[in-house]
C-alpha positions, -999 to +999 in steps of 0.1 A: +241+203-337+262+199-368+243+193-399+269+179-422+300+158-415+332+179-409+358+180-433+393+172-418+423+188-437+454+166-434+485+186-422+508+155-418+505+120-407+496+128-372+479+161-375+443+172-388+425+205-388+388+214-392+367+246-389+338+245-367+306+263-376+314+292-353+346+299-372+371+283-349+398+263-364+402+231-342+434+208-346+435+171-337+471+159-331+487+126-321+503+127-289+520+093-284+540+105-256+512+118-235+488+102-212+460+101-240+469+092-277+453+124-292+447+160-284+418+184-299+428+220-295+421+255-307+444+285-302+432+317-284+423+345-306+405+379-303+371+362-303+378+331-284+399+317-256+422+288-264+408+252-255+420+218-254+407+182-247+424+150-246+410+120-265+417+083-255+412+066-288+442+048-303+427+048-340+428+081-359+393+076-372+378+069-338+397+098-324+382+122-352+347+107-344+352+116-307+365+150-316+333+156-337+310+144-309+328+166-283+324+197-307+287+187-313+280+186-274+300+219-269+279+236-295+248+229-272+264+254-246+252+290-244+271+311-270+288+332-241+302+300-225+339+299-219+354+266-229+373+251-201+410+240-207+419+206-197 
């Protein structure tokens, strides 16, 4: 589990990034045209497959909180677990 709050870097008004403790960079982006208002995703690289999850909160602060909760829960999975792309 996370020991300190995540620091989110603002890329623009609707896009934020953070780096998780495993070194993966996650992006939280507003998706007003999508089914859900926000998407949390990471790109595929040599160490990790890409992953994405949709977040249903309308407000940015609540979406960031849910993103952090999801990352906390995902960190409980075994280290060799493959994230599922939604």
